[in-house]
N, C-alpha and C positions, 0 to 999 in steps of 0.2 A: 775959822771956817768962813766968817763973813768976808774975808779978804780974798778968798779963792775964786778964781774965774771958772765957773762950771759950764760955760757955753761951749758948744762943740768947737774943736780946733780946726776942722776941715769944713769946707763949703758943702752943702747938700748936692748930690749928683743930679744932673738933668735927667728927665724921664726918658729921653731918647738916646741915652748913652749906652755903650756896651759895658756890661759888668763882668768881670772875671772873678768868680767866686769858687770856693770849695763847696762840696755838698753840705758840709756842716753849717756853713754860714748862710746857705740858702734855705734852711729849714724854716717853714712857716711863711715863705714868700712864694709868689707866683709871677711868672713871666710869659709873655706871648710866645717868645722863641727861646728854646733851651738847646744848647749844644753840649753833649757829653762826649768828651774825647778820652782816649786811652783805655777803651774797653778791650783789653787784652789780658791774658793770664800773666800774672806777676805784676800787673799794673792796677787792674781793677777786676777781680780782687788782688790785693797786694801779695807779694811774695811771703810776707810775714803772716798774713791771714791764712794762706794756703799751708804754710809750714805748721801753724798752730791748729788748723782744722776746726771742726765742730762749731763752737760758738763764734769764733772769729770769722768764719765764712758766713755764718748767719747774719752777723753784724754788717758785713760788707754787702750782703744781699739786701738788707734793710736800707743801707745807704744808697744802693743803686735804685731801689724803689722810690726813696725820697727824691733823688735826682730826677727820675723820670716824671714823677707827679708834680714837679715844679712848673711844667709846661701847660699853658692853657690853649695854645693853638698849634705850634709846630715843635716837633722834637727831632733832633738830629743826633744820631749815635755813630761814633766812628772808632776805628782801631787801625793800627798800622801793622804790617807784616814784620817790621823790624823796629826795634827801639835801641838806639845807641849801638847799632850794628848787631844786635842780638835778635835772632828770629823768635817771634812770639806767635802763639795761637790766639784766635779770638777768645774773648772772655766766656767763661762757662755761663754767665748771665745771658749773653746773646744767644747761646745755644738753648738755654732753658726757655727763652722767649720764642724760640723757633725762627730766629732771624738769620742764623747761619747753620750750616750742616754740622752734625755732631758725630 
């Protein structure tokens, strides 16, 4: 153990850099600006969560809440009408927040 190098292998990121993270890796962190992309059915919530229903959808809803609450100043939410040429509806979470028609 004494011979192991335990120092981080990568340099720390600058404070003004753009970080691309998953919702899971952002837990416990806060940022001035947060962009959440892919808020469409089968994307967020995922196809598998929709298929499994119940608890899986609730977990996705909690993840959406976590993502939204990472922002301290500006929050940007987006979805596309098509993903890989497949038409998609806005996420149920956007509908539940009253941000798109239901």
